[in-house]
GUDOSE-526845 format. One record per residue (C-alpha): residue in three letters; y, x, z. Coordinates in steps of 0.001 Angstrom, whole numbers, plus 500000, padded with zeros to 6 digits. Each point is the difference from the previous one (the first is absolute). Example, Ala and Ser with C-alpha at 12.3 -4.5 7.8 and 13.67 -1.06 7.14 Angstrom:
2
(ALA (495500 512300 507800))
(SER (503440 501370 499340))
This chain:
423
(MET (417072 846259 056973))
(LYS (500651 502868 501542))
(THR (497081 501725 502273))
(LEU (500287 502483 502599))
(PRO (498041 503379 499872))
(PHE (498345 499811 503661))
(ALA (498008 497244 501965))
(ASP (502004 497159 502053))
(GLU (497884 501468 503060))
(THR (501289 503565 499224))
(ILE (503628 499000 499926))
(LEU (499623 497758 503550))
(SER (498261 503357 501517))
(TRP (502969 501821 498859))
(VAL (502650 497914 501767))
(GLU (497752 500121 502969))
(THR (500768 503399 500884))
(HIS (503558 500386 497909))
(PRO (503280 497847 500541))
(THR (501265 497903 497092))
(PRO (501635 500196 497987))
(PHE (498926 503239 498240))
(HIS (499683 501330 496345))
(VAL (496865 501277 499057))
(TYR (499331 502030 496402))
(ASP (496194 499826 498072))
(GLU (499738 503734 499519))
(ALA (497407 499921 497430))
(ALA (501637 497095 497748))
(ILE (503191 501991 499836))
(VAL (497675 502981 498753))
(VAL (498353 498221 497302))
(ASN (503304 498741 498810))
(ALA (501964 503412 499751))
(ARG (496967 501268 498000))
(ARG (499934 497338 497847))
(LEU (503810 500478 499082))
(LYS (499556 503417 499332))
(ALA (496762 499312 497622))
(ALA (502626 497496 498109))
(PHE (502284 503112 499198))
(ALA (497535 502553 499893))
(TRP (500939 500838 495650))
(ASN (503577 501300 501326))
(LYS (498813 503588 501531))
(GLY (503100 499902 502198))
(PHE (499746 496679 501399))
(HIS (501081 499881 503636))
(GLU (500386 497409 502387))
(TYR (502680 500149 502757))
(PHE (499356 497795 502728))
(ALA (503054 497849 500619))
(VAL (500403 500714 503973))
(LYS (501893 497065 500831))
(ALA (497504 497777 499303))
(ALA (497853 501659 502865))
(PRO (501986 502480 501649))
(ASN (496472 501505 502160))
(PRO (499140 503358 499606))
(HIS (496253 498962 500770))
(LEU (499815 497792 496538))
(MET (502593 502553 498230))
(ALA (497144 502664 500874))
(LEU (497113 497663 498847))
(LEU (502035 499569 496510))
(LYS (500847 504099 500220))
(LYS (496283 500428 499430))
(GLU (499680 497751 497693))
(GLY (502614 502540 497782))
(PHE (502985 497688 501019))
(GLY (503747 501534 500582))
(SER (502481 497981 501600))
(ASP (503253 498321 498439))
(CYS (502625 500027 503155))
(SER (502994 499085 500586))
(SER (501603 501238 502945))
(LEU (500074 502857 502624))
(PRO (497135 498717 502326))
(GLU (497418 498701 496821))
(LEU (500625 503676 498453))
(LEU (499005 501526 503973))
(LEU (497014 497321 499526))
(ALA (499242 501633 496501))
(GLU (500292 503550 501364))
(ALA (497752 498959 503117))
(VAL (497281 498685 497897))
(GLY (499882 503641 498160))
(ASN (502060 498398 496837))
(THR (502248 502324 498460))
(GLY (501859 501790 497288))
(GLU (498898 498150 496651))
(ASN (498176 497279 502001))
(ILE (503056 498618 501288))
(MET (502495 497603 497727))
(PHE (503317 499450 501839))
(THR (501207 496493 498704))
(SER (503359 499202 501876))
(ASN (503310 498746 500068))
(ASP (503349 500249 502096))
(THR (498189 503182 500518))
(PRO (501498 501987 503488))
(GLN (500030 503664 499366))
(GLU (497814 500932 502488))
(GLU (496683 498067 498140))
(PHE (501113 501852 496851))
(ALA (499264 503423 501685))
(LYS (497246 498915 501408))
(ALA (498544 499303 496712))
(ARG (500794 502988 498892))
(GLU (498527 502179 502807))
(LEU (496718 497825 499433))
(GLY (500404 500746 496266))
(ALA (499649 496588 498935))
(ILE (500693 497827 496651))
(ILE (503700 498681 500569))
(ASN (500294 496944 498304))
(LEU (504104 499595 499608))
(ASP (501284 496304 500406))
(ASP (503344 500682 498391))
(ILE (502163 502413 497759))
(THR (501949 501004 503046))
(HIS (497196 501195 501594))
(LEU (499716 503057 498116))
(ASP (503147 501530 501162))
(PHE (499076 498494 503533))
(LEU (496745 502163 500017))
(GLU (500967 502874 498814))
(LYS (502928 500070 502526))
(SER (497589 498413 502587))
(THR (497402 503196 499408))
(GLY (501925 503074 498458))
(SER (498092 499207 496737))
(LEU (497985 497463 497756))
(PRO (496139 500462 500055))
(GLU (498357 501134 496417))
(LEU (498260 496211 499784))
(LEU (502585 497046 500403))
(CYS (498931 496645 499068))
(CYS (502346 496752 499324))
(ARG (499434 496792 501054))
(CYS (501036 497761 496757))
(ASN (501096 496190 500340))
(PRO (499694 498447 496901))
(GLY (502318 497274 500932))
(PRO (499886 496464 497302))
(LEU (497073 502153 497628))
(LYS (497402 499351 502601))
(GLY (499600 496221 502598))
(GLY (499530 500571 503228))
(ASN (498342 497640 502599))
(ALA (499854 498192 503190))
(ILE (500288 502557 502385))
(ILE (502353 502874 498226))
(GLY (502008 497166 497560))
(LYS (501664 501149 497333))
(PRO (499875 503834 498997))
(GLU (503846 499768 499517))
(GLU (500317 498708 503215))
(ALA (498390 501924 501605))
(LYS (501833 503058 502182))
(TYR (497105 502592 498361))
(GLY (500043 502258 497393))
(PHE (502211 501875 497314))
(THR (501223 497850 497053))
(ARG (498217 501272 496239))
(GLU (503569 501595 499190))
(GLN (500066 501864 503304))
(LEU (496472 501431 499315))
(PHE (500739 501617 497352))
(GLU (502871 501895 501646))
(ALA (498498 500775 503040))
(TYR (496851 501952 497874))
(ALA (502754 501952 498155))
(ARG (501674 500702 503413))
(MET (496868 501249 501390))
(LYS (498804 501896 496963))
(ALA (503505 502103 500235))
(LYS (499563 500803 503752))
(GLY (496743 501552 499079))
(VAL (497630 496941 501038))
(LYS (496531 500910 498281))
(ARG (497888 497128 500537))
(PHE (500284 496723 499983))
(GLY (498481 496056 500367))
(LEU (501460 496396 499531))
(HIS (498909 497220 502979))
(THR (500985 496332 499960))
(MET (499059 497058 502276))
(GLU (501095 496998 499040))
(ALA (498239 497481 501297))
(SER (497475 499013 503205))
(HIS (497134 498291 500538))
(GLU (499095 499655 496621))
(LEU (497150 498231 498669))
(SER (500121 500189 496316))
(ALA (498189 502825 498125))
(GLN (502299 500026 497236))
(TYR (502962 500536 502014))
(ILE (498769 503206 501283))
(ILE (498978 500913 496737))
(ASP (503110 499280 498426))
(THR (501938 501998 502750))
(ALA (498053 503088 498985))
(LYS (501023 499450 495913))
(LEU (503833 499719 501135))
(LEU (499639 503463 502225))
(PHE (497996 501816 496763))
(ASP (502757 498746 497663))
(LEU (502435 501744 502148))
(VAL (498343 503190 500155))
(ALA (499730 500516 496543))
(GLU (503948 498802 499165))
(ILE (501199 502284 503005))
(SER (497892 502412 499186))
(GLU (501028 500152 496137))
(LYS (503974 499862 501118))
(ILE (500274 502226 503326))
(GLY (496752 502685 498292))
(ILE (498067 499249 503317))
(THR (496336 500066 500715))
(PHE (499168 497604 502682))
(ASP (496946 500697 502422))
(PHE (499329 496256 500520))
(VAL (500755 496802 500879))
(ASN (499797 498163 503284))
(ILE (499042 495815 498681))
(GLY (500678 499255 503496))
(GLY (497860 497336 501766))
(GLY (500485 496672 500495))
(ILE (496970 498999 499368))
(GLY (499172 496213 501588))
(ILE (496990 498561 501977))
(PRO (498753 496699 499963))
(TYR (501123 498476 503599))
(ARG (499255 496882 498696))
(PRO (496526 498917 499995))
(GLU (500354 498482 496412))
(GLN (501776 503371 498654))
(ASP (497872 502676 497907))
(ALA (500539 503358 501408))
(MET (501202 502777 497302))
(ASP (497813 501495 497253))
(LEU (500702 503331 500846))
(GLU (497519 501119 497266))
(ALA (501875 497994 497505))
(VAL (503206 501481 501337))
(GLY (498725 503968 499732))
(LYS (498939 499079 496375))
(GLY (503280 497923 498809))
(ILE (501880 503006 501152))
(GLU (497616 502562 498365))
(GLU (500162 498349 496907))
(ALA (504433 499888 499981))
(TYR (499517 503673 501374))
(LYS (498312 501010 496363))
(GLU (502076 498130 498127))
(LYS (503467 500838 501572))
(ILE (499072 503645 501400))
(LEU (497376 501504 497888))
(ALA (500663 498380 497002))
(ARG (503670 501440 499308))
(GLY (498842 503296 501184))
(LEU (501312 500419 503286))
(PRO (498375 502258 503066))
(GLU (497753 498593 501916))
(LEU (501194 497566 503221))
(LYS (498659 500031 503025))
(LEU (499752 496394 501523))
(TYR (500866 498883 503376))
(MET (500049 497297 502222))
(GLU (501463 498850 503568))
(CYS (498229 496808 500593))
(GLY (499719 499123 503571))
(ARG (499315 496131 500327))
(CYS (496899 500021 497823))
(ILE (498450 502948 501703))
(THR (499479 498602 503296))
(GLY (501258 496462 500469))
(PRO (497292 498095 499014))
(TYR (497843 502222 502744))
(GLY (502003 499214 503208))
(TYR (500098 496851 502109))
(LEU (502382 498614 502628))
(VAL (497463 498653 503411))
(ALA (501474 497621 501784))
(LYS (499504 497470 502813))
(VAL (501444 496082 499930))
(ARG (502093 500192 503149))
(HIS (501121 496082 499842))
(ILE (499514 497065 498149))
(LYS (503227 497669 499706))
(ASP (500354 496864 498353))
(THR (503468 498566 499527))
(TYR (501074 498943 496661))
(ARG (497369 502150 498863))
(LEU (496947 501617 501222))
(TYR (500555 503812 500722))
(ALA (497260 502855 500539))
(GLY (502151 502361 502625))
(LEU (498749 503427 499376))
(ASP (500048 503429 502376))
(ALA (501327 501492 497108))
(CYS (503079 499497 498172))
(MET (502313 501219 497286))
(ALA (500306 503425 501514))
(ASN (496600 500373 499225))
(LEU (500075 499181 496357))
(MET (503541 498396 498388))
(ARG (499054 500106 496299))
(PRO (499931 495599 500583))
(ALA (503098 499726 501562))
(LEU (501928 502836 497788))
(TYR (498586 498641 496795))
(GLY (498138 497000 500244))
(ALA (496987 501593 499801))
(TYR (496501 498578 499974))
(HIS (497351 501797 502239))
(HIS (496664 498144 500235))
(ILE (498913 499454 503610))
(THR (496216 499637 500957))
(ALA (499529 497797 503554))
(ILE (496922 501693 501611))
(GLY (499882 498158 503184))
(GLN (498344 501034 503335))
(LYS (496195 501202 501067))
(GLY (497782 496804 499745))
(ASP (502964 498036 497596))
(LEU (500317 502166 496570))
(ALA (502121 498537 497569))
(LYS (497387 500075 497644))
(ASP (498293 497158 502122))
(ARG (502922 497731 500184))
(THR (500608 497938 497300))
(THR (503652 497782 501629))
(ARG (502649 501261 498150))
(LYS (503486 499602 500754))
(VAL (503599 500934 497999))
(TYR (501919 502711 502309))
(ASP (503146 502071 500239))
(VAL (499031 503663 501148))
(THR (502284 501471 502112))
(GLY (501198 502560 502310))
(SER (502048 500054 503237))
(LEU (502834 502014 498524))
(CYS (503397 497609 500346))
(GLU (500536 499557 496125))
(ASN (498657 496774 498481))
(ASN (498994 502350 496910))
(ASP (497598 501391 501967))
(LYS (496768 498557 498951))
(PHE (496930 501141 498025))
(ALA (499287 496981 498205))
(ILE (501898 496917 499378))
(GLN (497623 496632 499930))
(ARG (497043 502329 499744))
(GLU (496429 497943 499987))
(LEU (497773 501752 502142))
(PRO (497160 499052 502306))
(GLU (500954 498366 503061))
(LEU (501925 502890 502355))
(LYS (499984 500324 503317))
(PRO (501151 501883 502703))
(ALA (498251 503414 500303))
(ASP (498035 499997 496579))
(THR (500560 502896 497731))
(VAL (501984 500329 497067))
(VAL (499805 502487 496902))
(ILE (502967 500110 497366))
(HIS (498737 502206 497114))
(ASP (501804 502386 497880))
(ALA (501711 501468 502498))
(GLY (499315 503871 499384))
(ALA (503413 500569 498055))
(HIS (503408 499293 501550))
(GLY (498298 498370 503041))
(HIS (500319 502078 503038))
(ALA (502521 502220 497955))
(MET (502629 497500 499907))
(GLY (500211 499221 503724))
(PHE (503136 499860 502348))
(ASN (500754 499610 503388))
(TYR (502387 496637 499981))
(ASN (499099 497479 502805))
(GLY (498695 502484 502108))
(LYS (496755 500019 497956))
(LEU (497704 503125 500001))
(ARG (498123 501417 497026))
(SER (496314 499841 500214))
(ALA (496919 502683 499691))
(GLU (498149 501014 496766))
(TYR (496487 500454 499711))
(LEU (498314 501334 497229))
(LEU (495803 498577 499266))
(LYS (498356 502933 499084))
(PRO (496746 499536 497637))
(ASP (497797 500632 503274))
(GLY (501425 496607 500937))
(SER (501947 501435 502947))
(LEU (503407 498955 500641))
(VAL (502606 503480 500748))
(GLN (503487 499191 500992))
(ILE (502414 502039 498017))
(ARG (503151 498948 501801))
(ARG (500435 498028 503136))
(ALA (502087 497087 500826))
(GLU (503346 500198 501554))
(THR (500994 499874 503480))
(ILE (502974 498555 502174))
(ALA (500256 503553 500592))
(ASP (500455 500872 496452))
(TYR (502615 497253 499332))
(PHE (502024 501400 503048))
(ALA (499615 503996 499162))
(THR (503167 499937 498031))
(LEU (502203 498352 502532))
(SER (501688 501762 502993))
(TYR (500755 497427 502747))
(PRO (499735 500144 503696))
(GLY (496782 497974 501195))
(LEU (498852 499174 496618))
(LYS (496373 500144 500057))
(GLU (496527 499602 498300))
(GLY (499333 496562 501454))
């Protein structure tokens, strides 16, 4: 069963002074996990993890990971600005975007970021937008039918991302002719993948491509970026990815496909997000109403604006019922089956469907697990919903606010209309 890293009494003390809903992240657990990832790939001298900012775009979390040596994987101008704010510049930024506007390429050049092109037409667009090509460039590979995808990203040949195999050879030849000196190769073909072999096979595919392109075009690659995509065990019965096994498997492939072929040493890059912070973030909410009609509904003060994965993907997120002071869930044996819902005017605004939980009642506290990535980050304001606060649980047990909750004034801030004001 999934457990919480904090006592029920601790959570209940939080909700007495911190309005729900809110997200909380476990700093100590994130740091331990970050160090574990680095240790699994310590065999590669140039290994570098670029935290996927889109997973949790909060500078406090980014700064925490920067202290562990992580760079920033960015895909937009605001994400570049966040990276810059925490001190990640130059080749500590990997800029991977699509349908990229001129101003975003310009900012990436200004910061000295590694630019990872998504399409062969972007080669000329980048040069025209910024006046020249950088010394270092990377291309995103879409392997097409050579590699199966997964449920979230889908089949690679149906995805909007990346170059075809044939386009890669043309692009690197053109880059060489235009004076580019250093080269990288990237792919990202799955999301939330729990198979270690899938990640290892991705690295093998890139290593083979490096060998082929190097020989045919006559260039030397600085690095390969095998992307992120490592999933987390959202369900209690699932096992976490064996990072050590992934690291070992990729090391063996590296020796076979790079070193044994006499190719120069390659730096190995990754851009994990979900598996870094995902398991160590929680959405804390309260039961607002219990409704008994054709089903039993537990309505929360949170909604899919706070965590949209269940509505978007039909994803499972474990829920722990805490209860109230003097009536903790662990002391209650009666269980019932609920749809756990939010107040959005959408019928798919559900955190769980027909989930067996300890009997709930209004004002009970619940904690939704594995909300540390693609949780708060995917929030929105549809239906006038306001995004919640974020807190960081420090190793000393203190709770530090790292983002305040939105207010009605925030919601109206971009509007200009007579008589419109907060409240």
